C-alpha positions in Angstrom: -21.0 62.4 3.0 -20.8 60.2 6.0 -24.5 59.3 5.6 -23.9 58.3 1.9 -21.0 56.2 2.9 -23.0 54.3 5.5 -25.9 53.7 3.1 -23.5 52.4 0.5 -21.8 50.2 3.0 -25.1 48.6 4.1 -26.1 48.1 0.5 -22.9 46.3 -0.3 -23.2 44.1 2.8 -26.8 43.2 1.8 -25.7 42.3 -1.7 -22.8 40.1 -0.4 -25.1 38.5 2.1 -27.5 37.6 -0.7 -24.7 36.3 -2.9 -23.3 34.1 -0.1 -26.8 32.8 0.7 -27.4 32.0 -2.9 -24.0 30.3 -3.2 -24.7 28.2 -0.1 -28.2 27.3 -1.4 -26.8 26.4 -4.8 -24.1 24.2 -3.1 -26.7 22.5 -0.9 -28.8 21.8 -3.9 -25.9 20.2 -5.7 -25.2 17.9 -2.7 -28.9 16.9 -2.7 -29.0 16.2 -6.5 -25.8 14.1 -6.3 -27.1 12.2 -3.3 -30.4 11.4 -4.9 -29.0 10.4 -8.3 -26.0 8.4 -7.0 -27.8 6.6 -4.2 -29.9 4.6 -6.7 -26.8 3.0 -8.3 -24.9 2.3 -5.0 -25.4 -1.2 -3.7 -24.9 -3.2 -0.6 -22.6 -6.2 -1.1 -23.5 -9.0 1.3 -21.0 -11.9 1.1 -21.0 -15.3 2.8 -17.8 -17.4 3.3 -18.0 -21.0 4.5 -15.3 -21.8 7.0 -14.6 -25.4 8.0 -13.3 -26.1 11.5 -12.1 -29.4 13.0 -13.1 -30.2 16.6 -13.2 -33.2 18.9 -13.9 -34.1 22.5 -11.5 -35.8 24.9 -13.9 -36.2 27.8 -13.8 -39.7 29.4 -16.2 -41.3 32.0 -13.4 -42.0 34.4 -10.9 -39.4 35.5 -8.0 -39.7 37.9 -7.1 -43.4 37.4 -4.5 -43.8 34.6 -5.5 -47.5 34.1 -9.2 -46.8 33.5 -8.4 -43.7 31.4 -6.2 -45.7 29.0 -8.7 -48.6 28.9 -11.7 -46.4 28.0 -9.9 -44.0 25.7 -10.5 -46.2 22.6 -14.2 -46.5 23.3 -15.2 -43.1 24.4 -13.0 -40.6 22.5 -14.8 -39.5 19.4 -12.9 -39.0 16.2 -12.3 -35.4 15.2 -15.2 -33.9 13.3 -15.4 -31.1 10.8 -18.1 -28.4 11.1 -19.0 -25.7 8.7 -19.6 -22.1 9.7 -21.0 -19.2 7.7 -19.0 -16.0 8.0 -20.9 -12.9 6.8 -19.3 -9.9 5.3 -20.7 -6.5 4.3 -19.4 -3.9 2.0 -20.5 -1.5 -0.8 -20.3 -1.3 -4.5 -21.8 0.6 -7.5 -23.3 -0.3 -10.8 -21.3 1.1 -13.8 -23.0 -0.6 -16.7 -26.7 -1.4 -17.6 -25.6 -5.0 -18.2 -25.2 -5.3 -14.4 -21.4 -4.8 -13.9 -20.5 -3.7 -10.4 -17.2 -2.3 -9.1 -16.2 -3.0 -5.5 -13.1 -3.9 -3.5 -11.5 -7.3 -3.8 -11.3 -7.6 0.0 -15.1 -7.2 0.2 -15.7 -10.5 -1.7 -12.4 -12.4 -1.2 -13.0 -16.2 -0.9 -16.8 -15.7 -0.9 -19.0 -18.7 -1.6 -22.2 -16.6 -2.0 -22.7 -12.9 -2.9 -26.0 -11.0 -2.7 -26.5 -7.5 -4.0 -29.1 -5.3 -2.5 -30.2 -2.1 -4.3 -31.6 1.0 -2.6 -35.1 0.2 -3.9 -35.0 -3.1 -2.0 -34.4 -5.4 -4.9 -32.0 -8.3 -4.3 -29.9 -10.2 -6.8 -27.4 -13.1 -6.6 -24.0 -11.9 -8.0 -21.1 -13.7 -9.6 -17.4 -12.5 -9.6 -16.4 -11.8 -13.1 -12.8 -11.2 -12.0 -10.7 -9.6 -9.4 -7.2 -8.3 -8.9 -5.8 -8.6 -5.4 -2.8 -6.3 -5.9 -5.0 -3.3 -6.8 -7.9 -4.5 -4.4 -10.5 -4.2 -7.2 -13.2 -6.7 -8.1 -15.9 -6.8 -10.8 -19.2 -8.4 -10.0 -22.2 -9.0 -12.2 -26.0 -9.3 -11.6 -28.8 -10.0 -14.1 -31.6 -7.4 -13.8 -33.6 -4.9 -15.7 -33.8 -1.1 -15.5 -30.6 -1.0 -13.5 -29.4 2.5 -12.5 -25.7 3.3 -13.2 -23.0 5.8 -12.1 -20.9 7.6 -14.6 -17.1 7.4 -14.1 -15.2 10.6 -14.1 -11.5 11.5 -14.5 -9.3 11.2 -11.4 -6.2 12.5 -13.2 -7.5 16.1 -13.0 -8.3 16.1 -9.3 -7.2 19.1 -7.2 -6.6 19.2 -3.4 -9.4 21.0 -1.8 -12.2 20.2 -4.2 -15.4 18.7 -2.8 -15.6 14.9 -2.3 -18.8 12.9 -1.6 -18.5 9.4 -0.2 -21.5 7.1 -0.6 -21.9 3.6 0.8 -23.6 1.4 3.4 -21.5 1.7 6.6 -22.7 -0.5 9.5 -25.5 -1.7 7.2 -26.1 -4.8 9.3 -26.9 -2.5 12.3 -29.0 0.1 10.4 -30.7 -2.7 8.4 -31.7 -0.4 5.6 -30.6 -0.6 1.9 -30.5 3.2 1.5 -26.9 4.4 1.3 -25.3 7.0 3.5 -23.8 10.2 2.1 -20.9 12.0 3.7 -19.2 15.2 2.4 -15.6 16.4 2.6 -12.8 17.5 0.4 -9.9 15.8 -1.4 -7.3 16.2 1.4 -4.3 14.9 -0.5 -3.3 13.1 -3.7 -0.8 10.3 -4.6 -0.7 8.9 -1.1 1.1 5.6 -0.7 0.6 3.5 2.4 3.5 1.5 3.9 1.3 -1.4 5.1 2.2 -5.0 5.6 1.9 -6.2 2.0 2.3 -10.0 2.7 -1.4 -10.4 1.6 -0.4 -9.3 -1.9 -2.1 -5.9 -1.9 -0.4 -2.7 -2.8 -1.9 0.6 -1.8 -0.2 3.4 -3.8 -1.2 6.6 -5.6 -4.4 6.9 -3.4 -6.8 9.8 -3.0 -7.0 11.0 0.6 -10.3 12.5 1.8 -11.9 13.6 5.1 -15.3 12.6 3.9 -16.3 10.1 6.6 -15.6 6.5 5.6 -16.5 3.7 8.0 -16.8 -0.1 8.0 -19.1 -1.2 5.2 -18.2 1.8 3.1 -15.4 -0.2 1.4 -16.1 -0.5 -2.3 -18.5 2.4 -2.5 -17.9 5.4 -4.8 -16.2 8.7 -4.0 -17.9 11.3 -6.1 -17.2 14.8 -7.4 -19.6 17.6 -7.2 -20.8 16.7 -10.8 -21.9 13.3 -9.6 -19.2 11.4 -11.4 -17.1 8.7 -9.7 -13.6 9.9 -8.9 -12.5 6.9 -6.7 -13.4 3.7 -4.9 -13.5 4.1 -1.1 -11.1 1.5 0.2 -9.7 2.0 3.7 -9.2 4.4 6.6 -6.3 5.3 8.9 -7.5 5.0 12.4 -6.1 4.3 15.9 -9.5 3.4 17.2 -10.9 1.4 14.3 -13.5 4.1 13.5 -13.5 7.3 11.5 -10.8 9.9 12.3 -10.9 12.1 9.3 -8.4 10.2 7.1 -9.8 7.9 4.4 -8.4 6.6 1.2 -9.8 5.8 -2.2 -8.5 4.1 -5.3 -8.4 6.6 -8.3 -11.2 5.7 -10.8 -8.8 5.9 -13.8 -6.9 3.0 -12.3 -10.1 1.1 -11.7 -11.2 1.7 -15.3 -8.0 0.1 -16.7 -8.5 -3.0 -14.4 -12.2 -3.2 -15.3 -11.6 -3.2 -19.0 -9.0 -6.0 -18.7 -11.2 -8.1 -16.5 -14.3 -8.0 -18.7 -12.2 -8.7 -21.8 -10.5 -11.7 -20.1 -7.1 -10.1 -20.4 -4.2 -10.8 -18.0 -3.6 -8.0 -15.6 0.0 -6.9 -15.6 1.8 -4.2 -13.7 4.7 -2.0 -15.0 8.0 -2.9 -13.5 11.6 -1.6 -13.5 13.2 -4.1 -11.2 14.9 -1.8 -8.8 14.8 -1.5 -5.0 14.9 2.1 -3.8 15.2 4.2 -0.6 14.9 7.9 0.3 17.9 10.2 0.7 19.0 12.0 3.9 21.8 14.5 4.4 24.5 11.9 5.1 23.5 10.0 2.0 23.7 13.1 -0.2 27.2 13.8 1.0 28.3 10.2 0.4 27.0 10.3 -3.2 28.2 13.9 -4.0 24.6 15.2 -4.4 23.3 18.7 -3.8 21.4 19.5 -0.6 17.9 19.4 -2.1 17.3 15.8 -0.9 15.3 15.0 -4.1 15.5 11.7 -5.8 15.3 7.9 -5.1 18.4 6.0 -4.3 18.8 2.6 -6.0 20.2 0.0 -3.6 19.5 -3.1 -5.5 18.9 -4.0 -9.2 17.2 -7.3 -10.1 19.0 -9.6 -12.5 17.8 -9.5 -16.1 15.3 -6.7 -15.2 14.4 -3.8 -17.4 16.5 -1.6 -15.2 19.6 -3.8 -15.5 19.2 -3.9 -19.3 18.9 -0.2 -19.5 22.2 0.3 -17.6 20.8 1.4 -14.2 23.2 0.4 -11.4 23.2 0.1 -7.6 24.1 3.5 -6.1 22.4 5.5 -8.9 20.0 8.2 -7.8 16.9 8.6 -10.0 16.0 12.3 -10.5 13.4 12.2 -13.3 11.3 9.7 -15.3 9.8 10.9 -18.6 10.6 14.5 -17.6 8.7 14.2 -14.3 10.5 15.0 -11.1 11.2 12.1 -8.7 11.3 13.8 -5.3 11.2 10.5 -3.3 10.6 6.8 -3.8 6.8 7.2 -3.7 7.0 9.6 -6.7 9.0 7.0 -8.6 6.5 4.2 -7.9 3.5 6.4 -8.8 5.1 7.6 -12.1 6.1 4.1 -13.2 2.6 2.8 -12.4 1.2 5.2 -14.9 2.9 3.4 -17.8 1.8 0.4 -19.7 4.0 -2.7 -20.1 6.1 -2.3 -23.2 6.3 1.5 -23.0 9.7 3.1 -23.5 10.8 6.1 -21.4 13.9 8.1 -20.4 15.2 8.0 -16.9 17.5 10.7 -15.6 20.0 9.6 -12.9 23.0 10.8 -11.0 26.0 8.5 -10.9 29.2 9.6 -9.2 28.1 13.2 -9.2 27.3 13.2 -13.0 23.9 13.3 -14.6 23.0 10.7 -17.2 20.0 9.8 -19.3 19.1 6.2 -19.9 16.3 4.7 -22.0 14.3 1.9 -20.4 11.6 -0.4 -21.7 9.0 -1.0 -19.0 8.6 -4.6 -18.2 5.8 -6.7 -16.5 6.1 -7.2 -12.8 6.8 -10.9 -12.1 3.9 -12.7 -10.3 6.3 -14.2 -7.8 8.7 -11.6 -6.3 11.5 -13.3 -4.3 12.1 -11.2 -1.2 15.1 -11.7 1.1 13.9 -13.2 4.3 15.9 -11.8 7.2 15.3 -14.4 9.8 16.8 -13.8 13.2 18.8 -17.0 13.6 20.7 -17.6 16.8 24.2 -18.7 16.2 26.8 -19.6 18.7 28.7 -16.3 18.8 32.3 -16.0 19.9 32.3 -13.0 22.3 36.0 -12.5 21.6 35.2 -11.5 18.0 36.1 -8.1 16.9 33.6 -5.3 17.1 33.6 -2.3 14.7 31.4 0.7 15.7 29.1 -1.7 17.5 28.9 -4.3 14.7 29.9 -8.0 15.0 29.9 -9.7 11.6 30.6 -13.3 10.5 30.9 -15.2 7.2 27.6 -16.3 5.7 26.8 -20.0 6.5 24.7 -22.5 4.7 21.9 -22.0 7.2 21.9 -18.3 6.5 21.6 -19.0 2.8 18.6 -21.2 3.5 17.0 -18.5 5.6 17.6 -15.9 2.9 16.4 -18.1 0.1 19.3 -16.8 -1.9 22.6 -18.7 -2.3 24.1 -16.2 -4.7 24.3 -13.4 -2.2 27.8 -12.5 -1.0 29.2 -10.5 1.8 29.1 -10.8 5.6 26.2 -11.2 8.0 25.5 -9.0 11.0 25.3 -11.2 14.0 25.1 -8.6 16.8 24.7 -4.9 17.3 25.7 -3.2 20.5 22.9 -1.0 21.9 23.5 2.8 21.6 26.5 2.2 19.3 27.1 4.1 16.0 25.8 1.0 14.1 22.7 0.9 16.3 21.8 4.5 15.5 22.5 4.1 11.8 19.4 1.8 11.4 21.2 -1.3 10.3 19.7 -4.5 11.7 20.9 -7.8 13.0 20.7 -10.3 10.1 21.5 -7.8 7.4 24.0 -8.8 4.7 26.8 -6.3 4.2 28.4 -6.5 0.8 30.0 -3.0 0.4 32.0 -0.7 2.6 32.6 2.8 1.2 31.5 1.6 -2.3 34.1 -1.3 -2.2 33.0 -4.9 -2.1 33.5 -7.1 1.0 33.3 -10.9 0.8 34.4 -12.2 4.2 34.5 -11.3 7.9 38.3 -11.2 7.8 38.2 -8.8 4.9 35.6 -6.7 6.6 37.7 -6.1 9.7 40.8 -5.4 7.6 39.0 -2.8 5.6 37.4 -1.1 8.6 40.3 -1.0 11.1 41.7 2.4 9.9 38.5 4.0 8.7 37.5 7.4 10.2 34.5 9.7 9.9 31.2 8.7 8.3 31.2 5.4 6.3 28.7 4.3 3.7 27.6 0.7 4.1 25.5 -1.2 1.6 23.3 -4.1 2.7 20.5 -6.2 1.3 18.1 -3.8 3.0 19.6 -0.6 1.6 22.3 1.9 2.2 23.3 3.1 5.7 25.8 5.7 7.0 27.6 4.7 10.1 29.2 7.5 12.1 32.2 7.2 14.3 31.9 7.2 18.1 32.7 11.0 18.4 30.0 11.9 15.9 27.4 9.9 17.8 28.3 11.5 21.1 28.0 15.0 19.5 24.5 14.1 18.0 23.3 13.0 21.5 
């Protein structure tokens, strides 16, 4: 019996070993097939930007004697001159249409004077920019050629975390000096990632695909592929503390790129869905202040733009958004990602909590304004009276004309935070110098005198609303206990 068992065991092990070997071989063959087929349509994007720089010389034949220096200055000081320099850039892209349309990142070709496309077979073509969209970081290029290979676009909405991802591009192409693209393999590490980057350049990185397939400089604009060889994303950027690959790369979902591409080649205006609300995450203190359950789910509205779709639908400051079109809103990123899936003009139902009661509101999605006026919180130095009252580490004053100029908003009301005492309750709440406080405990405040009158007898945790969001300021005892 024992002998039969051992024979059976070895037979099973042999079968499993063969199965695993065949599976590994099959997977390897798929990688090879995808690499060979996709590499033909992946291109190197070589861009040239002409930069002008002014320069001049102040060298004189006589130094040291003020009289001679002044005398010869008019004769020997050349006028400032302007010189042109060529800055070269390198990125990747991929052909998606036999007519020669190429998808890449907008930042790869931004402000380029010349663009050259190099195919893996060595052919070179001048390219023109058909159109681009800075906010989504997507550009469409076009070349004129025959027998152009193309890549088929897939469906990024059906992606699952853990599925294979293949990144193709030309990293460090100027060093390797070879048009053949590089292939790296990983998985889809996460979905719906939003990056809190400095967006002053006008780009917004939301709802991204995260992958551990190696992405390096020069990979930008190249395709992220599924195991079937179809494009699931456009490799865009990496997160790195060293500037090199560290296992965290991001790609724009191809379904988003499809929508941008279609609008660009048809000459349509690219618009973005917009509600017109400013939101922030919830913490335990916020949930208590707004009579919410302890789940922590939702996005807290701290500002509603005038005449926006949100204001017209009835959304108010202090509302907590729980669902949009039946989809759960766990945090602000969820809300942004869900709204971005709509088209301008769509109607949907938003579920909110207001004063502890749930409500449903119908909103018509609007178009995001091209110029969004943000409040500039400049750190202006004012002559501060040190004898002024302090409440939980805050010193506030009435808003001055200079403050209005700095904020670019003369309609705002409240008081301005002039100083915050280090290690005070206000300091630990996260409120900043220069913030405008317009509510204390859900009640409006319009002057410094009113602020100190309203706060002199307050105890416990107090909800404060500012132009940067809601904050909860503890009392001195609570702060000491938390320490």
